[in-house]
N, C-alpha and C positions, 0 to 999 in steps of 0.2 A: 730440239724437242718437237715431237709430232704435235701439230695443231689441227683441230677439227673446227672449221668455220661453218656455222650453222645457217648462214644466209649470204649467198652470192648470186647476183642476177647475171650469170655468165651469158646465157643465150640472148638476153635483152641487149647486152653490150654488143654481141656479135650481129644479131639480126636487125636490130633497130638502130644502134649506134654505128654499125658497119665497121666494127673493130676486129681485126684479125689477132686474136689472143695467142696464136702460135708464134707471133713475132715478138721481138724485144719491146720493152716499154718505150725506148727511145724511138724505135721505128713507128710505133703506133702514134706517139705524140707528134712526130715529124709529119706523118701522113695527114694529121688533122690541122696543121698550121694553116691559118687563113680561113678556116671554116667557122661559121657562126650559127649553124642550124640547131645546135644544142648548147646549153649554157656552159657545159664543162669541156668543150672541145680543147684538146691539147693538154688537159689537166687530169686525165685518168691516172690511176696508180697500179692497175691490175693487168697482168698477163699470166699465162701458164708458167713462164720462166720465173716471174716474181713469186708465184705461189710455191714453186718448188724450192726456191731460195729461202722462203719463209718456213719451209717444212710443213706446209699445209697439204697433207696427204689425203684428207677427206673433207668434203664440204656437202652442205645441203644447197643444191642449185635449183633455181626457179624457172618456171614458165610464168609468164604474166601477160594478160590481155584484158585491159579494162574496156568495158562498154560505157559509152557516154551518150545520154540523150541530148536532144537539142538544147535543153535548158542547162546542161552541165558544162561549166567553163573549163573543166580539167581536160588535159590531153587524153586521148583515147580513141577507140574505134567506134564507128557509127552504127554498128549492129553487133549483137552477140555472135552471129555467124562469122563475121569478119574476125572478131576476137578469137574464136575457136581456131580459125585458119592460121592466125598469127602464132598461136601456141603450137600448132602442128609444124610450122616452119621452124620454130625454136627446137622442137623435138628432133626434126631432121638434122639440125646443126649438131645437137648432142650425139646423134648416131654417127655423123661424119667424124666428130672428134674421137669417138670410140674406135672407128676404123683406122684412124691415124695413130692410135696408141696414146693419145693425150689424156683421155678419160676412160674410166671403166664404171659402169653403173652398178650400184649396190642396192639390193632389193630384199635381202633376208639376212638372218643371223650368220649363216655360213659364209656368204659372200662378204659380209662385214669383217668377220674375224680373219678370213683369209687375207683380206686387204690390209688390215692392221699388221698382220704378221709380215706381209710383203714390205711394208714401209719400215718395219722394225729391223729388217734384215738387208734391204737393198738400198743403194745410194739414191737419194731423192731425185737426182738428175736423170735416172734411168727408169723410174717407176711411173706408171700412169697415176693420175689423180682420181681417187674414188669420188663419185657423186651420188647423192640420194636426191631423187626428183621431188620437188614440191611445187605447188601452184599458189602464187600470191594473188589473192582476189579470185573469187569463183565465177565472175561474170561470164567467162568463156565456156562454162559447163552448160550446154544447151538443154540436155535432158538427162534423166538417170542413166540411160544407156551410154551417154558420152562419158559419164564418170566411170562406168564399168570399163569402157575402152581405155580410159586414162590409167586405171589401175592395172590393166593388162599390159600396158607399155611401161609400167614401172612407177607410176605416181604413188608416193607413200606418205605424203603430208599435204595438208591443204589449209590455207587461211581464207575464210569466207570473205573477208573485207580487205580493202586497201585504203585509198583516200576517197573521201566524198561519198556520194550515193552509190549503192551497189544493188544488183539484182537479188542478192542473197542476204546482204547485211550492209548497213552504212558503216563507214570507217572513219579514219582520222579526219577531223575537221567537220564531222557531221554528228547528228544525234539520232536516237531511236534504237529499237531492238531489231531482232531478226525478222525477215519477211517470212511468209508462209513457205516460199521456196527454200529459204535458209533452214527452217526447222526440218523440212523433209530431207534436205541435203545432209544434215547431221545424222539422221537415222540411217541413210544409205552409207555414209562414211563409217559408221559404227559396224554395219554389216560387212563391209569390205575390209575393215581393219586399217583404215587410213587415219593417221594421226591428225588431231585438230591443233592447228597453230593459231593461238589466240591473239597474236600480234595484229595491231591495227583495228581491232574491234572497238566499237564505242563501249562506254561503261555499261549501258543497258544490254547490249548484245553480248558482252563478256559474261555477265552474270546469268543471262538467259541460256547461253551456250553451255556453261558449266552445269547448269541444272538439267538440261536436256541430254547432254552427252556424257556418258560415264566411261568412255574409252580413254585411251592415252592422250594427253595434251602436253604441249610445250609452247614456249614463246621463243621463236627463232632469233629475234633481234628487238630487244625492248629494254629500256633503262628505268630509272626510279623517279617517280613523280615527286617524292619528298625532297629530292635534291634539285631537280629541274622541273618546276611545275608546268605541266601541259597535259592535255588529254591524251596525247600520243604515248605518254609514259604510264607505268603502272603505279597505282596507289599501294600503300602498305597492305591494305585489306585484300587487294587483288593478288599481291605477291604471296601473302599468307595462304590464300585459297589455292594458289598454284602449288605451294609447298605441300599442302595436304594431299594433292594429287600426284606427288612425286615428280613434278615437272622440272625441267631444266630451262633456265632463262638465259638466252644469249645476249651478251653485251654488244650494243650497237656503237659504231665509231663515227657516226654522223655528228659533226662538231656541235650543231645546234642542240642536240640531245645531251650534250655534256656540259653546257654552259647556260646558266640561268640568264634570261634577258637577251638572248641572241636576236639580232635584227638582220633579216635576210637582205643581202646587198649592201649592208653597212658594216656589220661585225665581220672580222676576219679571225682565223685561228690565231694569228700572231697578236692582234690587238686584244683578244680575249684571253691570251695565254693558254689556249687549249692545246696541250700536248698529250701524248699517249698516257701519261700518268694520271690524267684527269678521269680516266675510266675507273681507277681503283676505288674511289669512294662509292661508286655504284656497286662494284663487286663486294666491298666491305659491308655495305648496307644489307644486301641480300644474305650474305653469310651470317650477319648478326641476327637477322630475322629467323634464319633457319637453325642457327646454333652450330652450323658446320659449313663446309665448302662443297657440299654435294649437289647443289642445285643451281650453280651458276657456271656459264660457259662463255664461249666466244661466238658472236653472230655479227660480223663486222658491218655488213651491208655496204662495203666499200665499192665505189663506182656504181652505186645504186641510184643513178640519175644525178650524181654530183661528183666533183673531183677535188683537187687540192684546195680549192676555194672554201671547202667545207669539211676538210679532213684535218685531224691533229697535225700541227705544223711539222712535227718530227716523224710523220708517217707519209712523207711525200712520195714514197713508193712502197708497194705492198710487202716487199721482202723485209722491210724493217719491223713487221709485226712480231717477229721472233724476239725483238728486244723487250717485249712485255714479260718474258720469263725473268729477266734480270730485275725489272721493275717490281714484280711481285716479291722476289726474294728480298729486295731492299726494303720493301714494306712489311716484311716479317712473315711472309707465307713460306711454309716448309715445302720440301720436295713433293710430298704426297698431295698436298692441297694444290700446289701449282700444276702437277700432272692432271689432277681432277679438273681444274678450270680450263686448261689448255686443250684437253681432249677426253679425259677419262669419264667425265660425267655424261657426255653425249653417247659415248660407246657403251657405258654401263646401261643407260636407259634404253638404248636400242636393243641390247641383248635381252632386256626384260620384256620389251614390247613384241619383238619379232619371234617367229618360229625359225627352225633351221632351213625350211624350204619355202 
């Protein structure tokens, strides 16, 4: 079954983690043996081959470049200008993958539906993977003209925040609302037709953004706070507000977001019993709040700065994502609802948001 994954940090893995995603997973892991510059060296699960085996024909793929001031302990870049340059190197990698036939960029309704038809008629091994470009955290947007440039090269969604302090909005682990820059950013996004991704926003910024921005919104990778209490997750009130805006919420497969009481460096997927089935209560909860299965999708965030040490233990390689289809059937989801969750909701929503050209 076709899968639409709404959040993959493909270019970050290539440009910053130095991973050649055109190679097999075994080759990528072998190349990283003995390296310790990143926590998840040798533990990644994602390559293009793995995506094709999982039948992930479409994804929302990110650029990311966090600016950090001297007082910010998080990893990042020491000026917004450097952050912008990093996102441009990531863009260059996407363009090279397009040249090789690994990827094809999707920017409007026509290109989306052509690509869906391609994947419905061509063997997955022969088809390029479609990607929709998103920016995770807006720190790298230096000026309004830089956002216009980004739209011209295909940026179609943007999340103003990531982790910690941000030029446009604080994010996960921080507090407070949008900055003046952030409020202006939303106005320009609305004019350009860029989707607002509310993932990672603080509670204050979330409510402020929904009040200021009346364009299309979604949450690319976010789970339920009522099941795993943490600011990173959405409360029922936030989920209901997104349902009112016809948003789709992508389920994230980061194990700490699937298990209450996770302790980084202590808890493991095996010790916590976090398997792929543990995402189903989050899917169920959103469906129950909505009264249907029209607002939940997949947004794995796999290899989003972590590997198998923080991935469901039965998802030790990305190709196993297709097993979620059988899990949903076992849990009582019919064919129509399963199709909606695995790809249909994202495709429907994009067809509503976008024009033909």
